[in-house]
Each structure stands twice: as C-alpha cells, then as structure tokens.
N, C-alpha and C positions, 0 to 999 in steps of 0.2 A: 257052533258058538251060540250061547243063549241070547235072548232078546236084550236082557239087561247088560250083558257084556258088550254087545254090539253098540248099545246106546252110550256106554262109557267110552268105548273106543272111538265112536264118532265125535263125542264131546272133546276128547283129548286131541283128536286130529285137528280140531279147530284151533287148538292152543299151541301145537308144536308137532314134533316128530314122534311117532309112536310105533313100536314094534310089538308083536304078540308072539310069545314063544312058550310052548308047553302050558298053555292055558293062563299064563301070567302076562301082565302088561309092563312094559319098560318105557318110561316117558323121558324124552330128551328135549328139554326146552331149547328153542332156537331164537337167537344165539344164546350161548351159555353164560354170558356175563352181561350186565346192564351196560348200555352204551349211550353216550351223549350225542350220538350222531343226529343230524337234523331229522325231525319228523316231517312227513308230508304235509303240505298245507291243508288245513281243515276247511277252507273256503277259497274259492277262486281268487278273491282279492287279497287273501292273507299270504304272507311269505316270511320265511325265516330270515333274520337280518334286515328287516324292513327299514330300520332307522339308521343303517350303516352310513349312508350318504346323505341323510336329511338334516344333520346337524354339523357343527364344526367338528373337525377331526379329533379334537381333544374331548369331545362330549360322548361318553359311552352310556347311552340311555339305560341299557339293561344292567350295567354295572352299578349305576346309581340306585336303581330299584333294589338290587341284591344287597347293597350296603345297608339300606334302611331295614330290609327284612332281617338281615343277620343280626342287627342291633336289638331285636326284640326277643322276648322269651318264647318258650314252647307254646304257652297258652295263646299268645297273640298270633303266632305262626299258624296254629290250628284255625284261628279265626279267619286268617287270610285265605286259607284253602276253602273254607266254607263260604267266604264272601264271593268268590268266583262262582260257585255253584248257585248261590241265591241271586246273583246278578243275571246269570245266563238263562235261568228258568223263567224269568219275568221280562218280556220284551227283548230277549236275547242278550248277548254279551255286549252291553252298550254303556256300562257305568251308571245306569239309571238308579241303581240301589244306593249310590253315593249322594244323591241329591237331597238337600235339606228343603229346597223349595224349587218350583219350576214355573210358577204361575202367580199372577196377582190375586187369584182367587184363593183365599186362605182356607176355604172349605175343602180344598183338594189336598189330601194328606199323601205325602210321598211314600215310596216302597219301604224305606228303612224303618218306618213306624208301623208297618203291617204286623199282624199277630205272629207270623213265623220268624220275624226279624227283630222285633223289639221286646225286651231289651237285650237279647242274647247276641245279636250280630256284632262282631268286633273287627277292628282293623282299619277303620276310617282315618285315624290320625296318621297311620303309617303311609297310607296312600296320599294323604295331604302333604306330608313331608317330602315324599319322593317327587310328587308333582311340582311343589314349590321350587325344589332345586333344579329339576329339569326345565321348568318354565323360565327360570332366570338365565339358564345357559342356552336354551333353544326354544324361544317363545313360539306359541301357536302351532306346534308341530306334533307333539306326542299326546295321544288321547288318554283320558282317564281309564277307559275300558282296557287299553293295552297295558297300562300300569297294573291294573287289577289282575290281568292274566299273568304278567311277569311275576308279580308278587306271589301268586298261588303256586307257580312253578318253583320259585326259589324257596318258599316255605316247605314245599314237599321235599325238596333236596335236603334242607337242613334237618327236618324232622325225621328223615329216613337215614340220617348219617351218610348222605351221599349216594345211597342205593337207588334213589329215584332221580335220574338225571336225564333231561330231555330238552330239546329246543322248542320254544314256543313261537309259532308264527304270529305276526302282528300286521297291523293295517286297519284295525277297527276304528270306527268313528263313535263319538258319544251320542247317546240318545238325548232327547229334550222333553220326554214325558216320563213321569214316575207316579204310579198310583198304588197306594196301600191296598186298595180294593182288589187288585190283581194278584196279590201274593197268595192268598189261600187257594184260589182256583188253579194256580200253576205250580206251586211247590208241593212235593209229596209230603204227606202227613206222617208222623211217627205211628199213627194208628192204622196205617194202610196195609191191606193184604197184598199178596203177590200179583194177582191179575191187575189190580189197579195201579200198582207200582210200574208194571210193564207198560200200561197205557200212558201214564204220565210221562215216562221217558220217551215212549214212541212218539208222543205229540211234539217232542223236541228233536226228533230225528235220531234218537239214541235207541239202541236195541236192548234186549234183556241181558246180554252179556255185558254191555256198558253199565247197565244198572247194577248188576251184581258186583262188578269190578269197582265201580265208584263208591259203592257202599262201604268198601274197605276204609274209607276216610273216617269212619266211625271208630277207628282205632286211636283217634286223637280227640282232644277237646272235652268239654263238659256238657252236661244236659241239666236243665231244670227238672225237678222231680215231677212237676205237673205234666210233663210230656210222656210219662209212663206209669205213674202210680194207679191211674184209673183202670187200666186194662191189663196191667202186667203183675200187679201185686195183690195178695189176698185183701179182701174177700173174693176177688174175681176167681171164678172156677173154670175159666176157659184158657188160662195161661199155661204154657209148658215150661215156665222159668224154673231153674234149679231152686229148690226150697231154701237151702242155706244161703244162696246168693240173694234170694228175695228177702230173707230176714235181715241180711246186711244192708240192703237198700232201704228197707223200712226204718231201720235205726238211723241211717244217714239222712233220711227225708223227714224224720220226726221233727216237728217244730212247734213249740208251745205257743208261739206268737203268730203262727200262720205264715211264716216266711217260706217262700218257694225256694228251698235249698237246691244246690247243684251237686252232682256227682260226676266222677270221671266216666267217660263212655267205655273205656277199656280198663278194667281193673288190674290187668297184668302189666302192660307196658303203656301207661297212659300218655306219655310224652313222646312216643315213638310211632311213626307212621310205618306200620309193618303188617304182616299177614296174621298177627295174633287175633285180630278181629274174627277171622273165619274159624279159628279154633274155639273162640268164645261162642260163636253161633252154634257150633256142633255140641258144645258142652251145655247149651241152654243158659248161658250166662251173659246175655245181652239185654239192653234196656228196652228196646222198642218192639212193638208188634211187627213193624216193617223189617227189623233185623231178623226176627224169628221166622218171618214169612219166607226167607230164602231157602228154608229146608222143606217147604210144603210143596215144591214142584220137583219132579224127578231130575230133570236136567240141571236145574239150579242147585239142587242139593249136591249133585256130583261135581259141579264147578266149585262150590264151597269147599268140598273135600279136597279137590285138586289144589286149590289155593292154600288150604290149611296144611296139607300133608307134604307137598313137594317143596323143593328148594325155594327160599324166599323170593329170589329174583324173577320167578315166574309171574307172581302177582305184581311185582314192581314194574316190570315191562308192560304188562297189560294196563296197569293203572296209568302209566305215563301216556300211552296211546289214547286211552279213554279221556284223559284230561284235555289233550289237544283236540279231540273230536268234540267234546262238550264246549270248549272255548271257541268253537266255530259256529255256534247256534245263532241263527237270525242276526247276522252281522249287519250293522248300519254302514251306509256309504255316505259320500259327500252330498248325495241327493236327499237323504233323509236324516242326516246327522251333522255333527259339528265337532270341532276340537275345542273343548272347554278351556277357558283360562284358569278356572279353579274347578275342582271336582264337585263342590257342594251346590253349585248353581249354574244354570244355563247362561250362555253369553247374552249380553244386552242386545235387545233388538232395536235400540234407538240409533 
C-alpha cells in the first residue's frame, strides 16, 4: 500500500468504517442515516433536556425558540448559525455578542460592533423575540446563550431540509463583558491561511477536523465583497480562483458609488446547508482565502474530497457533532455569569 493510500485510509478510518479490497476503498458511514439522538454533553455542566423541569409543564423552551426560527427566511437562519460561531469564539458561548451595552463607560464598544460583526451579523431580533416569550412564561431561568445555541441548531435543521438534526445540550450562563476590541484577535479572518486557521480553532479547543467541518457553513449566507476582492480577484496574481467565477464576482461587486455589495457564499445552492461547499472548494469557486486554504494541506484536502464525494449525510453528521462541540467552548457558570432578563444588556447591579 502506498503512503498516499495509507494516509487516505487513515483519514477515512477517523470518519467511519472502511474496507480495502483489490486496491480500492469502500467507505461505509456509521450510522447510515442522520439521527436526532442526543449528543454527548460538550461541557460537564451542560446536558440535553436541561430545561425540562425548570419551567412550568406547559412551557417548552426549545419549542418556543424553534417556532421563532421557523418563522424567518433562509437569510436570517444563515445569520443565526453564524451568530453562534461569532459568540463562542469571543469569551466563549455566553451571549456576549448580543449586548448593546454592558458598562456605564461609553468608550467601551461591545462585540456586535467589532469589524468582523458589523454590519453583517444578523439574528438579534429573533433571539430577542424568543427571549421575551420565554421570559414571560418562565422568568429568570433561560439564558440568552442557550437561546443562541438552540436557534443555531434549529436554523441548521431548517436550512438542511431536516438532514442536520441533533440535540443541543444546555445550561450556559450569560457573560457580562463584551468588547469589540476582542473580535479581530479571536475570530478567524477570511484572509487566513491553513496553519493559522488551525491555530485559531485550537485556541478554542477545536481541532483541524472541526475547523474543516464547520467551514461547511459557508454553503449558506452572503458575504460583503470587501472580504475577498483584495486577495481573491484580479489583479491579484496569487489566487487560484476559477477565472470565469472570478469574472462573475467582479461584475457582482462592481459599484459606481462605492457600495460594498454582497454575494452568495455558495453560488450553487445558496439557501441550503449542504456539502456543496466542498465541491465548490475543489472547483476553485469559493470566495475566501480561508476556503481555498482547505486544499493546501494533504489531510485537509482529502477530508474535503470525502465530504464532497460521499453521501451527503457523512458531512451532516460530522457537522452536527462539531456544532455541539463548538457550543461548549468556555462556558460560563453561576460564579462568573448570570441569566439576563433581556439579551441586550446585563442585569442591573443596583
């Protein structure tokens, strides 16, 4: 067996069951269908069904969140998936990205106004509406951080046509600090190469497989042209982007008045959370340097091919597990957090 075949076999073994016969590989994902069975807790304090006995019997916290997510369109649902990611990578999954203010010091700008978040981050009004209904029925009990996690889970379900279905552990507390200055150092940039991407995710307790898997969320949503024109479109001579695709992007981004236009991140299935993203990566038809970077590492490139070529539920299952893992980053407790009354401001200290 050649070294390259051994590497591919090792990679696939990490993903499921593999047999090698007559020099060929036969990959059998395990299990063979997506399942909504509870995922293991991503943090010792988190558990599936956390709110089951914490509110009156008629109050179904997760159903309330799901109702509000279902009432939105695909664009807003894509924003809700991104909202969890941007929350968790800055001070952990603590709802800090929701805060409009957290201090009497007006010189301190909160996360949502940081460069990676403003004006593109969406979904705040959906979280507000779900929180208001839950707070009226079960006051002082359900954290904004958990609502963000539930909303991202539900948005993933609707955007994938039910293909991504998983239980989201809960029990997070809300943070009470939010700083725009912490967004750029913690959130991966669209201009980032492979090694730096791995480091940024590793700093949050996520490995390279998580990074590659979660990158599949770029199959939904839109991007401002300023996030890729500088390094991905001509006259840049370092890009590997498909020339015809680049020309289409240049036309879409052209603006006589200097407006920072937006384009779909996935030109094939823009409103579906699916494995098309990985096919786009291999075809050199992706927006960001960070997307193209997934083919610059041998193991990463093979995982991209696995996600692109095999049955869609392979990536769906791995994405669900990676979302649960990410949603357990740097969880706050009662000792260093709170249950906010509203998601846009910390509770009164008076």
